[in-house]
N, C-alpha and C positions, 0 to 999 in steps of 0.2 A: 560515453558513462552506464551504459547497461552491464546488467549483471551477465557475466559469460563465465558460464562456469564449467570445473575441469571434471572431467570423467573416469576411472582406470577400474580396468579389470577387479575385485576382491579375490585376493590371495595369489594377484598375477596369473590364474588360468581361466582360460576360458571354461563353461560348464562342461558337458557333454546332450544337455534338453535343456529346453526352456531357456527361457531368455535372460542375456547376462545381468549379473548381479551387480551393480555398478555402485562404487562413491563420490560422493559430490561435493563441489569444494567451492562452496561461493563466495565469489570474487568481492561482494561486497555487502554490504550490510541486511538488504532482503533481496527474498527470493519468493513469491508470494506462491510459485508453485510447487515448492520445492518438497512439500509433503506433502503433495494432493493426488492424484491417482490421474491427472489431466495436466499436461501442459501445452502452452498457448505456440502454436506455429501459425506459420503466416504462409499461404496458396499463393504460390508465382503468377498461376494466371488471372486473378481478379484480386490479389493484393490487399484481400482481409485474412483477419484472423479466426485461427479456427482452433477447440481446445480437443488435444488430441488424447484418446483414454489407454493408458500404459497400463501395466501390470502391475496391479498391486507388490505393494515389497519388494519393485526394484532397484531402488534405490536403498543400501542395506547400512549406508551410514553416512552418515553429513560430517562433512570438518568446516568450522565458521574458527576461520586465523584472522584476528585481526589487523597483523599485520598486513595482508592483502590490498587493506586500503589505501597504504601510507600513498601512493601513487596518484590519488584523486585530489584534486584541486578543494578548495575552501567551498566553490561555488557548488561543486560536486556532495558534498556531505552535506552540505545545508540541505540541498535538495531531495537529497534521499533520504535526510534524515528526519524533514517532512511528511515526504513519500511513507516511511512507515509506518509514522506515526496516524496517520489516515488508515494504510491498513487495517489497522489497530484496530483502528474505529467504524471502519466500514464490517469486521467481524462483528463490535460490538452491536452494532445497529441491524444485523440480518435478519430474518426472519427464521436464520438454521441455526444461529446462536444458542450456544447452552450452557448448564453451570459451570463445565470445563473450560469453555473456549471464552469465559466471562471472565474466569480466573487469570489465565495467563494476556487475555488484554490487558487486564489491572495490572498485571504485574509489567508487561512491557512497556505501558505510560509511564509509570513513576521512573524506570531505568530510563526511557526516552528524555525524562524532564530533568532525570539527573545531568546526562549526555549534553542536551542542550543549553541547560542554564544553571549548571550544577550545583552540587548535593547542598542541603539545607541543613547540614551540620560537617562538622569537621570528623564524620566519623565512616564516613565515603569517601574514600581517596581512590577509588576504580579511575584508571585514565578513560580518558574520552568513547577513546575507537574500541576498548572491550565493551564501556558503557551499549556502544551504538548496537554490536556484535551479536549481546544478550537481548538487548531486546529487540532487535530485527527477528533473533531464531523465535523469542518469544513469538511474536506477531506472524510468522509464518506458523507454527504451530496451529496457534486461533484460526487463521483462515482453513487452514487443511481438518480444524474441526467446526466450522462457521463456511463464511463462503465470502468470496471478493463484494464488493460494490459499484456503485456505477463511476468514481472516480475512476480507480483501477480500471475498470472494464474499459470505459472509454477510452483512456490512455493509450491501451493494450489495441482498441482501433485506429488511434491516429497511428501510436509505432508503427504497425502495420503495412497503413497505408500510405504517409509520407514521410517516416525513419526520423521522427522527431521524439525526444526523450522521452521516458514515461515517465519519469520522476518529474521535470517541469512540468509535465501538462497535468499530473496531479495536484502537484503543488498547487497550481493556478484555480484549475475545480475543488480543491477542497474545502474552501469556503464557505463556498453556494451550496454543497452536499452538507453542509453542518446546515445551513439556513432552511436545507428544505426537508433534514430532518428533525429544525425544532418543533416542526409543526405538530410531531404525533410522537417524538421520542425525548422530549424535554428532558426528564428524569436520567436517564441515560445517558445523555449529553452531558449532563450538570456535574452530574456523579465522574466523571473525567476529565471533565475541568478541574473540578478539587482536585483531583489525583495528579493533576498536573501542574496544579499550586497557581492555575490561571487564575484566580479568582479565592476570596478570604474564605474560608469555610463554612463560616456564618452568611453566607452569601446564598439568596433568593436563587431558584430554578433557572427562570427567565434572563435575570440578571448574572449568574454562572455560563451560561451558553453565549451572553453577550460576548461575556470577558473570552470564553475559547475562542468564540469569530478572530474579535479584536488579536488573540493571541499570535493564532496563525499570521493573518497578516504584518502582525509586528514585525514576526521573524523573516517572511518576505521581502518584507525593508529594507531589516537590518542585513540581508543577503544579498540586497541587490538583486532579486530574484524577478523575472515577470512575473505580473498579477494579470494580464489579458490574454488571451487567444490568438487574439492578433499580432500582439509583440511575435507570434513563433510562425508569419509568415502564411496562414492558411486562410481560407476565405468561407464564408456561411455558406456557398452552394460547396464543399469542399466537407464542411463539419457536417450537411445534409446528410453527407453519403455514412459519415461517422455514426451517425446515428441510424442508420437503415441496417451499417453494420451490427453493431449492438444489439439490436435489437433480435438479433436473430441467433444469440448467444444463451447457454442456456442459465448463464450465471443472472438473467432474466427474472427467475420463478425465485431467487434468496435475495432478491432486494427488500427493504427497509418497505416499501409500499411497492404495490402495483402499478408499474409504470407499461408503457408504450413506445415506439420510439419519437412522436411527436413530443411524451412528456422530455425524453431524452435529450433533444435536438431545443427543448425549451431551456433547458438547464446548459447547456453549451450558448447559446444566443444570449445568457444571463454573466456568462463567463465570458464572452468573446469582446 
């Protein structure tokens, strides 16, 4: 249930010089590296994830086709929806966040809210799969303007070492990431909670953040998704290796707060 992107040559011809320009067709609603100049690859020698630098503008066109997600199960759609929401919030909390990325995140969260919970009015009749694709595109653009966060970084490392679904791992870690960020980004999380309609507009910031955490956990329970990492058949020793792997990625420099591999391991232990 991971994204398997399809690439083709632009105009059906190879260029005579430089890199091959590509068209990308994501087969799911989320692809965190779609608009960035880094793409995650797995080192076959060590099973560690690496961020490979690619040429700017290599992908000339990205086509989102909601019909490509019709083969996904309800469980997969639920976990990927939560993962997409997590991507958006990570971009919102990152030290690299900007006015442009914030605007994209807020629109993405609104679209995801309509897809996951229905529209608050009868004026929005767009099908769920289209709303998810639109929200995912916005989240991917926001990530390119900002940065990935802790949950996505750790899920990449877990997927590289143990071939466990990124969406499941991210969904499990998501509430713990919010709890950690609530210590220093309460105002931003509260705003997201209100956009998501997880709390009343008049709710105080701490109550809004608590409602956001509960919102995520309720969606996990509703979809009958795992809520603990131990349910994915990983051990604490394996997670310690994951924390070390993540500590070497450049994403560490853009996290909402300064963190070490030990801090990452503490978060993994909480979610275990």
